[in-house]
N, C-alpha and C positions, 0 to 999 in steps of 0.2 A: 504494500500500500504506500502511496505517496505521503511523506511526512507532513507536508503542508495541508493536505486534505484531512489527515487524521487530526491535526491540531485544530483545524476549523470545525470538524465534527465534535471534538471535545469541547470547544468553546460554545458551540450550539447546545450541547447536552447540559453543560453547567448553567448556561443562561436560562434554559427552559426549567431546570430544576429549581433555580432561584426564584424565577418569576412565578412559577406554579407551586410554590412551597406548600407542602401538605396536601395538595390536591392531585398531584401527578404520580404515576408509577414509573419505575425505571424503564419499562417497555415503551411507554408513551414518549419518554424523553429520548430513547434510542430512535424511535420512528421519526420524531421531530428532527433530530440531528442528521439522520440519513436523508431527509427530504430538503432540509434548509441549510446545509453546511456552506453553500456558496455565499450566502449572505454574511457569513462570519469570516470569510477569507481576509478582510482587512485586520481582523484581530488575531489571525493565525500567525504562528512563527514556526519555521521549519525545525529549529532546534528543539522546541517542545514536542513536535511530532516524532522526532528521532528518539527523544527520551521516552515518550510513551511507548513506542515500538520496542525499545530495549527492555523496559520494565515488563511489558506484557508479552514478550517474546516466548515462543514455544520452548518448553523444556526447562525453563528457569527453575521451577520448584523441584523438578526431577534432579537437576544437577546438584542442587543444595543437599538433597536427600542422599545422593551418592557420596558426596564429600563427607558427610557425617558418618555414614556407614564405613567408609574407608578408614577414618580416624579411629572408630571403635574397634575395627578388626585389627588395625595395626598396633593395638595396645594403648592408644591414646584415648582418654575418655573426655578430653576437652571438647566442648561444643561451642561453635561460634561461627 
């Protein structure tokens, strides 16, 4: 996905949840962001999009779990 588009969608999602506070569901906010992200392009930043992609990237949780298991198997009980 394009980082600029992801950043614009995130901005649309956050805006919608703030404006419709208490009356919207996450699914409604996602639909709004998917339909209206182009309106939020002026507020988007490519760096934020890259950060969001890195944080939500596939396998992130799995890699952390594997590192913990490797430390435990290797005799190290330190978690971090």
